[in-house]
C-alpha positions, -999 to 999 in steps of 0.1 A, spaced: 586 450 -90 600 426 -115 613 440 -147 596 435 -181 620 412 -199 603 387 -223 586 357 -207 579 323 -222 602 295 -234 634 292 -253 637 256 -265 670 237 -263 673 240 -301 675 278 -298 697 282 -267 733 295 -273 763 297 -251 766 333 -238 728 340 -237 719 361 -206 686 369 -190 678 388 -158 651 401 -135 653 429 -110 632 433 -78 633 455 -48 632 433 -17 605 446 7 597 440 43 566 422 30 587 399 9 608 389 39 577 384 61 560 362 35 591 342 29 595 336 66 559 324 67 562 301 37 596 287 46 589 286 84 623 303 89 616 330 115 652 337 124 651 371 141 680 383 119 654 386 92 624 399 112 636 418 143 656 449 138 666 453 175 679 417 175 696 421 141 714 453 152 735 432 175 746 407 148 776 409 124 751 423 99 742 454 120 706 452 109 680 430 93 688 410 62 667 390 37 668 353 37 695 340 14 671 316 -3 647 345 -10 675 361 -30 682 327 -47 646 325 -56 650 353 -80 675 331 -100 647 305 -101 623 331 -115 647 339 -144 652 302 -152 615 294 -150 602 324 -168 629 334 -193 659 312 -199 650 285 -207 615 294 -194 583 275 -191 587 237 -191 622 238 -177 632 212 -151 656 223 -124 682 196 -119 707 213 -96 720 246 -82 751 255 -63 750 288 -43 776 310 -25 762 339 -5 788 367 -8 771 396 9 738 404 27 707 417 10 687 442 30 651 454 29 649 481 2 678 467 -19 672 463 -56 685 429 -65 693 419 -101 694 382 -107 712 370 -139 717 337 -156 742 331 -184 744 299 -205 779 284 -201 774 249 -216 748 229 -236 744 192 -239 718 190 -268 715 152 -267 704 152 -231 687 187 -232 710 199 -204 719 235 -200 745 247 -175 743 283 -164 763 307 -143 739 323 -118 744 355 -99 726 382 -80 738 418 -77 730 448 -55 743 481 -68 767 463 -91 781 442 -63 778 404 -65 758 391 -34 752 356 -47 771 334 -71 765 298 -83 758 274 -111 725 258 -123 719 227 -143 685 224 -160 667 203 -185 654 226 -212 622 221 -231 624 209 -267 602 215 -298 605 178 -304 583 171 -274 555 196 -280 
């Protein structure tokens, strides 16, 4: 279940360096199966426990891009929110996410280019306080001038 942080839009005129927003979700078997179906990534490390037991992970793991998708949810729903255009994203996968893990995705504004409506954000996902994903996003934020 996603947490209940405010949804909507924060326009470029109101964004400040240091702003942080987050979302938390428990990754379920159903999430993994649906992501496999949509992405067509049916790697057995995600879907077959017997197979995954014999890998370096010692059991099934969620798709890395499923975890990264939670970052997209924060950007598209909260900061900046509706009307945001994703321009780029770097990702480093630091640790596996397993079915049943509570993942918290966070974004933090690190730079703003008001003239070009560009916002750079540190992006991260955590499980039990441990960073499992790190990266940086560049987005074009909505503006009141274009309403």
